[in-house]
DONU-604021 format. One record per residue (C-alpha): z negated, x, y negated; residue in three letters; residue number from 1. Coordinates in nm, 3 decimals. Example, Ala and Ser with C-alpha at 12.3 -4.5 7.8 and 13.67 -1.06 7.14 Angstrom:
% DONU-604021
+---------+---------+---------+---------+-----+
|      pz |      px |      py | residuo | num |
+---------+---------+---------+---------+-----+
|  -0.780 |   1.230 |   0.450 |     ala |   1 |
|  -0.714 |   1.367 |   0.106 |     ser |   2 |
+---------+---------+---------+---------+-----+
% end
This chain:
% DONU-604021
+---------+---------+---------+---------+-----+
|      pz |      px |      py | residuo | num |
+---------+---------+---------+---------+-----+
|   0.578 |   3.002 |  -0.231 |     unk |   1 |
|   0.720 |   2.857 |  -0.554 |     unk |   2 |
|   0.597 |   2.501 |  -0.459 |     unk |   3 |
|   0.248 |   2.632 |  -0.393 |     unk |   4 |
|   0.245 |   2.801 |  -0.737 |     unk |   5 |
|   0.348 |   2.475 |  -0.906 |     unk |   6 |
|   0.078 |   2.273 |  -0.725 |     unk |   7 |
|  -0.178 |   2.537 |  -0.819 |     unk |   8 |
|  -0.076 |   2.531 |  -1.173 |     unk |   9 |
|  -0.101 |   2.151 |  -1.183 |     unk |  10 |
|  -0.454 |   2.176 |  -1.032 |     unk |  11 |
|  -0.552 |   2.418 |  -1.303 |     unk |  12 |
|  -0.413 |   2.197 |  -1.577 |     unk |  13 |
|  -0.595 |   1.898 |  -1.442 |     unk |  14 |
|  -0.921 |   2.086 |  -1.427 |     unk |  15 |
|  -0.873 |   2.213 |  -1.782 |     unk |  16 |
|  -0.797 |   1.874 |  -1.917 |     unk |  17 |
|  -1.092 |   1.710 |  -1.739 |     unk |  18 |
|  -1.323 |   1.967 |  -1.897 |     unk |  19 |
|  -1.170 |   1.986 |  -2.235 |     unk |  20 |
|  -1.103 |   1.610 |  -2.282 |     unk |  21 |
|  -1.372 |   1.435 |  -2.086 |     unk |  22 |
|  -1.404 |   1.145 |  -2.342 |     unk |  23 |
|  -1.040 |   1.130 |  -2.460 |     unk |  24 |
|  -0.843 |   0.850 |  -2.279 |     unk |  25 |
|  -0.474 |   0.950 |  -2.250 |     unk |  26 |
|  -0.365 |   0.586 |  -2.251 |     unk |  27 |
|  -0.494 |   0.315 |  -2.478 |     unk |  28 |
|  -0.398 |  -0.058 |  -2.437 |     unk |  29 |
|  -0.392 |  -0.283 |  -2.732 |     unk |  30 |
|  -0.480 |  -0.637 |  -2.645 |     unk |  31 |
|  -0.293 |  -0.874 |  -2.880 |     unk |  32 |
|  -0.375 |  -1.227 |  -2.978 |     unk |  33 |
|  -0.225 |  -1.468 |  -3.224 |     unk |  34 |
|  -0.540 |  -1.617 |  -3.393 |     unk |  35 |
|  -0.423 |  -1.812 |  -3.694 |     unk |  36 |
|  -0.126 |  -2.016 |  -3.806 |     unk |  37 |
|  -0.073 |  -2.187 |  -4.155 |     unk |  38 |
|  -0.198 |  -2.546 |  -4.202 |     unk |  39 |
|  -0.064 |  -2.713 |  -4.523 |     unk |  40 |
|  -0.347 |  -2.968 |  -4.488 |     unk |  41 |
|  -0.612 |  -2.690 |  -4.520 |     unk |  42 |
|  -0.448 |  -2.418 |  -4.726 |     unk |  43 |
|  -0.243 |  -2.653 |  -4.940 |     unk |  44 |
|   0.064 |  -2.582 |  -5.133 |     unk |  45 |
|   0.433 |  -2.571 |  -5.015 |     unk |  46 |
|   0.436 |  -2.248 |  -4.828 |     unk |  47 |
|   0.407 |  -2.188 |  -4.459 |     unk |  48 |
|   0.270 |  -1.834 |  -4.500 |     unk |  49 |
|  -0.076 |  -1.689 |  -4.458 |     unk |  50 |
|  -0.147 |  -1.317 |  -4.433 |     unk |  51 |
|  -0.336 |  -1.017 |  -4.581 |     unk |  52 |
|  -0.662 |  -1.066 |  -4.397 |     unk |  53 |
|  -0.984 |  -0.890 |  -4.504 |     unk |  54 |
|  -1.263 |  -0.915 |  -4.246 |     unk |  55 |
|  -1.628 |  -0.845 |  -4.235 |     unk |  56 |
|  -1.863 |  -0.878 |  -3.944 |     unk |  57 |
|  -2.227 |  -0.958 |  -4.032 |     unk |  58 |
|  -2.508 |  -1.167 |  -3.890 |     unk |  59 |
|  -2.319 |  -1.216 |  -3.567 |     unk |  60 |
|  -2.024 |  -1.385 |  -3.758 |     unk |  61 |
|  -1.675 |  -1.279 |  -3.824 |     unk |  62 |
|  -1.575 |  -1.367 |  -4.185 |     unk |  63 |
|  -1.221 |  -1.365 |  -4.290 |     unk |  64 |
|  -1.067 |  -1.395 |  -4.637 |     unk |  65 |
|  -0.685 |  -1.426 |  -4.641 |     unk |  66 |
|  -0.392 |  -1.504 |  -4.860 |     unk |  67 |
|  -0.277 |  -1.852 |  -4.832 |     unk |  68 |
|   0.011 |  -2.039 |  -4.989 |     unk |  69 |
|   0.196 |  -1.702 |  -5.022 |     unk |  70 |
|   0.531 |  -1.689 |  -5.205 |     unk |  71 |
|   0.390 |  -1.957 |  -5.435 |     unk |  72 |
|   0.042 |  -1.926 |  -5.606 |     unk |  73 |
|  -0.094 |  -1.681 |  -5.347 |     unk |  74 |
|  -0.451 |  -1.793 |  -5.338 |     unk |  75 |
|  -0.734 |  -1.684 |  -5.120 |     unk |  76 |
|  -0.872 |  -1.889 |  -4.833 |     unk |  77 |
|  -1.176 |  -1.828 |  -4.609 |     unk |  78 |
|  -1.250 |  -1.876 |  -4.232 |     unk |  79 |
|  -1.536 |  -1.796 |  -3.986 |     unk |  80 |
|  -1.545 |  -1.710 |  -3.611 |     unk |  81 |
|  -1.803 |  -1.636 |  -3.350 |     unk |  82 |
|  -1.563 |  -1.430 |  -3.134 |     unk |  83 |
|  -1.275 |  -1.319 |  -3.358 |     unk |  84 |
|  -1.029 |  -1.530 |  -3.169 |     unk |  85 |
|  -1.114 |  -1.887 |  -3.270 |     unk |  86 |
|  -1.150 |  -1.961 |  -3.631 |     unk |  87 |
|  -1.296 |  -2.244 |  -3.848 |     unk |  88 |
|  -1.104 |  -2.272 |  -4.183 |     unk |  89 |
|  -1.291 |  -2.362 |  -4.500 |     unk |  90 |
|  -0.978 |  -2.376 |  -4.723 |     unk |  91 |
|  -0.919 |  -2.220 |  -5.068 |     unk |  92 |
|  -1.207 |  -2.030 |  -5.234 |     unk |  93 |
|  -1.035 |  -1.877 |  -5.532 |     unk |  94 |
|  -0.701 |  -1.899 |  -5.708 |     unk |  95 |
|  -0.669 |  -1.517 |  -5.725 |     unk |  96 |
|  -0.445 |  -1.332 |  -5.474 |     unk |  97 |
|  -0.639 |  -1.136 |  -5.224 |     unk |  98 |
|  -0.643 |  -0.762 |  -5.170 |     unk |  99 |
|  -0.989 |  -0.665 |  -5.034 |     unk | 100 |
|  -1.343 |  -0.791 |  -5.013 |     unk | 101 |
|  -1.636 |  -0.550 |  -4.975 |     unk | 102 |
|  -1.996 |  -0.600 |  -4.896 |     unk | 103 |
|  -2.145 |  -0.419 |  -5.202 |     unk | 104 |
|  -2.514 |  -0.473 |  -5.128 |     unk | 105 |
|  -2.728 |  -0.718 |  -4.934 |     unk | 106 |
|  -2.671 |  -0.999 |  -5.180 |     unk | 107 |
|  -2.330 |  -0.933 |  -5.330 |     unk | 108 |
|  -1.968 |  -0.923 |  -5.227 |     unk | 109 |
|  -1.703 |  -0.767 |  -5.439 |     unk | 110 |
|  -1.338 |  -0.876 |  -5.482 |     unk | 111 |
|  -1.083 |  -0.601 |  -5.554 |     unk | 112 |
|  -0.717 |  -0.656 |  -5.635 |     unk | 113 |
|  -0.440 |  -0.458 |  -5.811 |     unk | 114 |
|  -0.666 |  -0.155 |  -5.856 |     unk | 115 |
|  -0.928 |  -0.375 |  -6.027 |     unk | 116 |
|  -1.276 |  -0.516 |  -5.951 |     unk | 117 |
|  -1.236 |  -0.870 |  -6.064 |     unk | 118 |
|  -1.489 |  -1.103 |  -5.898 |     unk | 119 |
|  -1.827 |  -1.116 |  -5.724 |     unk | 120 |
|  -1.994 |  -1.359 |  -5.492 |     unk | 121 |
|  -2.324 |  -1.417 |  -5.318 |     unk | 122 |
|  -2.190 |  -1.630 |  -5.029 |     unk | 123 |
|  -1.817 |  -1.545 |  -5.022 |     unk | 124 |
|  -1.703 |  -1.894 |  -5.104 |     unk | 125 |
|  -1.806 |  -1.942 |  -5.469 |     unk | 126 |
|  -1.664 |  -1.656 |  -5.687 |     unk | 127 |
|  -1.742 |  -1.556 |  -6.037 |     unk | 128 |
|  -1.514 |  -1.337 |  -6.266 |     unk | 129 |
|  -1.654 |  -1.038 |  -6.426 |     unk | 130 |
|  -1.662 |  -1.063 |  -6.813 |     unk | 131 |
|  -1.472 |  -0.743 |  -6.844 |     unk | 132 |
|  -1.230 |  -0.538 |  -6.632 |     unk | 133 |
|  -1.347 |  -0.259 |  -6.402 |     unk | 134 |
|  -1.140 |  -0.040 |  -6.179 |     unk | 135 |
|  -0.849 |   0.194 |  -6.221 |     unk | 136 |
|  -0.783 |   0.118 |  -6.590 |     unk | 137 |
|  -0.512 |   0.223 |  -6.842 |     unk | 138 |
|  -0.388 |   0.454 |  -6.963 |     unk | 139 |
|  -0.173 |   0.442 |  -6.654 |     unk | 140 |
|  -0.004 |   0.748 |  -6.515 |     unk | 141 |
|   0.365 |   0.782 |  -6.446 |     unk | 142 |
|   0.304 |   0.726 |  -6.074 |     unk | 143 |
|   0.083 |   0.415 |  -6.102 |     unk | 144 |
|   0.200 |   0.180 |  -6.380 |     unk | 145 |
|   0.199 |  -0.086 |  -6.103 |     unk | 146 |
|  -0.091 |  -0.102 |  -5.853 |     unk | 147 |
|  -0.146 |  -0.312 |  -5.545 |     unk | 148 |
|  -0.354 |  -0.365 |  -5.225 |     unk | 149 |
|  -0.668 |  -0.148 |  -5.285 |     unk | 150 |
|  -0.869 |  -0.029 |  -4.990 |     unk | 151 |
|  -1.228 |   0.039 |  -5.100 |     unk | 152 |
|  -1.506 |   0.214 |  -4.911 |     unk | 153 |
|  -1.832 |   0.396 |  -4.978 |     unk | 154 |
|  -1.903 |   0.740 |  -4.845 |     unk | 155 |
|  -2.243 |   0.847 |  -4.694 |     unk | 156 |
|  -2.318 |   1.045 |  -5.017 |     unk | 157 |
|  -2.282 |   0.723 |  -5.223 |     unk | 158 |
|  -1.944 |   0.795 |  -5.380 |     unk | 159 |
|  -1.694 |   0.507 |  -5.381 |     unk | 160 |
|  -1.332 |   0.554 |  -5.310 |     unk | 161 |
|  -1.030 |   0.329 |  -5.380 |     unk | 162 |
|  -0.689 |   0.397 |  -5.219 |     unk | 163 |
|  -0.427 |   0.172 |  -5.371 |     unk | 164 |
|  -0.044 |   0.127 |  -5.360 |     unk | 165 |
|   0.112 |   0.291 |  -5.657 |     unk | 166 |
|   0.456 |   0.321 |  -5.802 |     unk | 167 |
|   0.613 |   0.387 |  -6.140 |     unk | 168 |
|   0.729 |   0.040 |  -6.248 |     unk | 169 |
|   0.742 |  -0.318 |  -6.126 |     unk | 170 |
|   1.105 |  -0.276 |  -6.067 |     unk | 171 |
|   1.062 |   0.014 |  -5.824 |     unk | 172 |
|   0.774 |  -0.178 |  -5.656 |     unk | 173 |
|   0.993 |  -0.462 |  -5.583 |     unk | 174 |
|   1.275 |  -0.238 |  -5.458 |     unk | 175 |
|   1.008 |  -0.042 |  -5.253 |     unk | 176 |
|   1.189 |   0.281 |  -5.359 |     unk | 177 |
|   0.877 |   0.501 |  -5.440 |     unk | 178 |
|   0.576 |   0.323 |  -5.288 |     unk | 179 |
|   0.289 |   0.569 |  -5.225 |     unk | 180 |
|  -0.096 |   0.573 |  -5.168 |     unk | 181 |
|  -0.298 |   0.685 |  -5.463 |     unk | 182 |
|  -0.665 |   0.768 |  -5.469 |     unk | 183 |
|  -0.954 |   0.707 |  -5.728 |     unk | 184 |
|  -1.331 |   0.754 |  -5.705 |     unk | 185 |
|  -1.630 |   0.598 |  -5.874 |     unk | 186 |
|  -2.003 |   0.685 |  -5.858 |     unk | 187 |
|  -2.103 |   0.312 |  -5.807 |     unk | 188 |
|  -1.795 |   0.123 |  -5.710 |     unk | 189 |
|  -1.788 |  -0.046 |  -6.060 |     unk | 190 |
|  -1.777 |   0.201 |  -6.344 |     unk | 191 |
|  -1.599 |   0.531 |  -6.425 |     unk | 192 |
|  -1.313 |   0.521 |  -6.175 |     unk | 193 |
|  -1.126 |   0.853 |  -6.196 |     unk | 194 |
|  -0.782 |   0.913 |  -6.051 |     unk | 195 |
|  -0.745 |   1.210 |  -5.804 |     unk | 196 |
|  -0.550 |   1.506 |  -5.951 |     unk | 197 |
|  -0.323 |   1.528 |  -5.636 |     unk | 198 |
|  -0.195 |   1.170 |  -5.670 |     unk | 199 |
|  -0.009 |   1.022 |  -5.490 |     unk | 200 |
|  -0.197 |   1.149 |  -5.180 |     unk | 201 |
|   0.047 |   0.994 |  -4.919 |     unk | 202 |
|   0.407 |   0.899 |  -4.940 |     unk | 203 |
|   0.620 |   0.851 |  -5.256 |     unk | 204 |
|   0.921 |   1.045 |  -5.401 |     unk | 205 |
|   0.747 |   1.385 |  -5.352 |     unk | 206 |
|   0.695 |   1.347 |  -4.969 |     unk | 207 |
|   1.004 |   1.139 |  -4.910 |     unk | 208 |
|   0.873 |   0.824 |  -4.750 |     unk | 209 |
|   0.717 |   0.482 |  -4.849 |     unk | 210 |
|   0.359 |   0.394 |  -4.793 |     unk | 211 |
|   0.192 |   0.053 |  -4.844 |     unk | 212 |
|  -0.102 |  -0.165 |  -4.733 |     unk | 213 |
|  -0.331 |   0.123 |  -4.668 |     unk | 214 |
|  -0.661 |   0.059 |  -4.503 |     unk | 215 |
|  -0.888 |   0.356 |  -4.493 |     unk | 216 |
|  -1.206 |   0.416 |  -4.276 |     unk | 217 |
|  -1.440 |   0.715 |  -4.281 |     unk | 218 |
|  -1.633 |   0.830 |  -3.967 |     unk | 219 |
|  -1.810 |   1.162 |  -3.896 |     unk | 220 |
|  -1.615 |   1.381 |  -4.144 |     unk | 221 |
|  -1.269 |   1.232 |  -4.074 |     unk | 222 |
|  -1.072 |   0.975 |  -4.278 |     unk | 223 |
|  -0.850 |   0.738 |  -4.091 |     unk | 224 |
|  -0.563 |   0.565 |  -4.291 |     unk | 225 |
|  -0.388 |   0.269 |  -4.122 |     unk | 226 |
|  -0.075 |   0.206 |  -4.329 |     unk | 227 |
|   0.273 |   0.047 |  -4.327 |     unk | 228 |
|   0.587 |   0.245 |  -4.341 |     unk | 229 |
|   0.818 |   0.067 |  -4.587 |     unk | 230 |
|   1.099 |   0.312 |  -4.506 |     unk | 231 |
|   1.216 |   0.106 |  -4.214 |     unk | 232 |
|   1.240 |  -0.260 |  -4.091 |     unk | 233 |
|   1.055 |  -0.403 |  -3.917 |     unk | 234 |
|   0.750 |  -0.274 |  -4.099 |     unk | 235 |
|   0.496 |  -0.149 |  -3.842 |     unk | 236 |
|   0.151 |   0.005 |  -3.851 |     unk | 237 |
|   0.106 |   0.387 |  -3.872 |     unk | 238 |
|  -0.200 |   0.609 |  -3.854 |     unk | 239 |
|  -0.282 |   0.923 |  -4.040 |     unk | 240 |
|  -0.607 |   1.130 |  -4.050 |     unk | 241 |
|  -0.761 |   1.364 |  -4.295 |     unk | 242 |
|  -1.070 |   1.587 |  -4.336 |     unk | 243 |
|  -1.080 |   1.565 |  -4.718 |     unk | 244 |
|  -0.936 |   1.223 |  -4.798 |     unk | 245 |
|  -0.649 |   1.378 |  -4.989 |     unk | 246 |
|  -0.432 |   1.579 |  -4.750 |     unk | 247 |
|  -0.306 |   1.379 |  -4.445 |     unk | 248 |
|  -0.173 |   1.439 |  -4.103 |     unk | 249 |
|   0.055 |   1.174 |  -3.941 |     unk | 250 |
|  -0.074 |   1.082 |  -3.597 |     unk | 251 |
|   0.125 |   0.766 |  -3.501 |     unk | 252 |
|   0.429 |   0.711 |  -3.704 |     unk | 253 |
|   0.810 |   0.661 |  -3.699 |     unk | 254 |
|   0.938 |   0.622 |  -3.348 |     unk | 255 |
|   0.578 |   0.617 |  -3.217 |     unk | 256 |
|   0.394 |   0.371 |  -3.452 |     unk | 257 |
|   0.026 |   0.279 |  -3.376 |     unk | 258 |
|   0.114 |  -0.095 |  -3.359 |     unk | 259 |
|   0.472 |  -0.217 |  -3.328 |     unk | 260 |
|   0.637 |  -0.554 |  -3.329 |     unk | 261 |
|   0.647 |  -0.670 |  -2.966 |     unk | 262 |
|   0.508 |  -1.004 |  -2.842 |     unk | 263 |
|   0.489 |  -1.149 |  -3.197 |     unk | 264 |
|   0.871 |  -1.209 |  -3.192 |     unk | 265 |
|   1.181 |  -1.070 |  -3.337 |     unk | 266 |
|   1.178 |  -1.323 |  -3.619 |     unk | 267 |
|   0.908 |  -1.118 |  -3.798 |     unk | 268 |
|   1.040 |  -0.834 |  -4.022 |     unk | 269 |
|   0.669 |  -0.716 |  -4.107 |     unk | 270 |
|   0.376 |  -0.630 |  -3.890 |     unk | 271 |
|   0.112 |  -0.509 |  -4.132 |     unk | 272 |
|  -0.133 |  -0.595 |  -4.411 |     unk | 273 |
|  -0.391 |  -0.482 |  -4.170 |     unk | 274 |
|  -0.779 |  -0.473 |  -4.194 |     unk | 275 |
|  -0.959 |  -0.257 |  -3.929 |     unk | 276 |
|  -1.313 |  -0.318 |  -3.811 |     unk | 277 |
|  -1.494 |  -0.087 |  -3.578 |     unk | 278 |
|  -1.765 |  -0.220 |  -3.359 |     unk | 279 |
|  -1.970 |  -0.093 |  -3.058 |     unk | 280 |
|  -1.743 |  -0.283 |  -2.826 |     unk | 281 |
|  -1.413 |  -0.143 |  -2.964 |     unk | 282 |
|  -1.170 |  -0.140 |  -3.251 |     unk | 283 |
|  -1.031 |  -0.466 |  -3.408 |     unk | 284 |
|  -0.714 |  -0.461 |  -3.609 |     unk | 285 |
|  -0.639 |  -0.793 |  -3.801 |     unk | 286 |
|  -0.288 |  -0.804 |  -3.934 |     unk | 287 |
|  -0.016 |  -1.038 |  -4.057 |     unk | 288 |
|   0.312 |  -1.107 |  -3.872 |     unk | 289 |
|   0.544 |  -1.205 |  -4.159 |     unk | 290 |
|   0.903 |  -1.349 |  -4.180 |     unk | 291 |
|   0.988 |  -1.272 |  -4.543 |     unk | 292 |
|   1.325 |  -1.436 |  -4.514 |     unk | 293 |
|   1.192 |  -1.797 |  -4.483 |     unk | 294 |
|   0.840 |  -1.730 |  -4.608 |     unk | 295 |
|   0.630 |  -1.779 |  -4.298 |     unk | 296 |
|   0.332 |  -1.580 |  -4.162 |     unk | 297 |
|   0.076 |  -1.579 |  -3.894 |     unk | 298 |
|  -0.250 |  -1.373 |  -3.850 |     unk | 299 |
|  -0.295 |  -1.166 |  -3.536 |     unk | 300 |
|  -0.562 |  -0.958 |  -3.385 |     unk | 301 |
|  -0.497 |  -0.627 |  -3.182 |     unk | 302 |
|  -0.806 |  -0.503 |  -3.002 |     unk | 303 |
|  -0.884 |  -0.180 |  -2.825 |     unk | 304 |
|  -1.202 |  -0.238 |  -2.605 |     unk | 305 |
|  -1.465 |   0.031 |  -2.579 |     unk | 306 |
|  -1.271 |   0.281 |  -2.811 |     unk | 307 |
|  -1.371 |   0.491 |  -3.096 |     unk | 308 |
|  -1.173 |   0.607 |  -3.391 |     unk | 309 |
|  -1.175 |   0.956 |  -3.255 |     unk | 310 |
|  -1.051 |   0.848 |  -2.915 |     unk | 311 |
|  -0.783 |   0.636 |  -3.095 |     unk | 312 |
|  -0.649 |   0.947 |  -3.288 |     unk | 313 |
|  -0.653 |   1.153 |  -2.971 |     unk | 314 |
|  -0.466 |   0.925 |  -2.741 |     unk | 315 |
|  -0.127 |   1.017 |  -2.604 |     unk | 316 |
|   0.024 |   0.691 |  -2.491 |     unk | 317 |
|  -0.029 |   0.343 |  -2.647 |     unk | 318 |
|   0.043 |   0.029 |  -2.460 |     unk | 319 |
|   0.038 |  -0.328 |  -2.567 |     unk | 320 |
|  -0.081 |  -0.603 |  -2.331 |     unk | 321 |
|  -0.029 |  -0.349 |  -2.055 |     unk | 322 |
|   0.329 |  -0.250 |  -2.132 |     unk | 323 |
|   0.389 |   0.110 |  -2.234 |     unk | 324 |
|   0.532 |   0.112 |  -2.593 |     unk | 325 |
|   0.448 |   0.439 |  -2.777 |     unk | 326 |
|   0.427 |   0.796 |  -2.643 |     unk | 327 |
|   0.302 |   1.092 |  -2.855 |     unk | 328 |
|   0.473 |   1.427 |  -2.798 |     unk | 329 |
|   0.186 |   1.670 |  -2.727 |     unk | 330 |
|   0.157 |   2.016 |  -2.574 |     unk | 331 |
|  -0.109 |   2.126 |  -2.335 |     unk | 332 |
|  -0.260 |   2.351 |  -2.612 |     unk | 333 |
|  -0.256 |   2.055 |  -2.856 |     unk | 334 |
|  -0.445 |   1.834 |  -2.598 |     unk | 335 |
|  -0.710 |   2.116 |  -2.547 |     unk | 336 |
|  -0.753 |   2.171 |  -2.913 |     unk | 337 |
|  -0.741 |   1.791 |  -2.983 |     unk | 338 |
|  -0.464 |   1.832 |  -3.241 |     unk | 339 |
|  -0.226 |   1.571 |  -3.100 |     unk | 340 |
+---------+---------+---------+---------+-----+
% end
């Protein structure tokens, strides 16, 4: 009798889940590829490190700008691909260290770094510095005397947002003691950047953990922040979501990161500096695998075919190249309400 009740209960659960979650895959499988290694003949300098990719897909071409010659001058190099896997390098395009490149309009690309808008380009190869500084300007606040790695996006209503790493001083930045993610907004992506009154919006001393390398996307009323947890080594990629862009819920983090160090190899102490691109055929996460001890880095791609951001946030189990790696704890009610 008891066994019959158990079977009946399982059938009921299965029916409920099939009705409540028809488009939510329980298991998602990242497909990982190592797509770029350093070439001193192309990137130049004395460093064997590349990283910090920023990627745009347009006109059937994948375009990547990435930091090259890291730990030395930290310049920006450029590459193109037709399939996101095989890349043709064009070498250095600017001496400035990269943070993020954004398609501003049909003719112009913007180059953001350290909380500032610094350069513009028509072709992505030849860059011109602005005659004056734009961005999150002084007077600095106690929490953002030092800024890094901005993530810039435009909302459907035309407002521009900039999420950026923030900390009190250069000393605390280097020690990674109080890294956090701060937020500023602008009406046009150029002028009048205003800090959010809640800053920092994620991490830092107030929340008790360290946030870096945030990359933020917006889709259908939900913000998705892909970030690195600097509270532990190796650094791995976490995911948080928000409905207002200010208050965040951790989805994949700590013992269940979104993307962990696996086939990249144990030599790498950092899996991060990610750039996320969503296409009709799935989610593409470009990221750096970095050995900070010897100064060596590669660029990797993790792809989720035929998956949306909503499905990604609702997944329960994450696998990588078919091997189960991350399992999210979730109750039946949580599944039904899509709160896991």
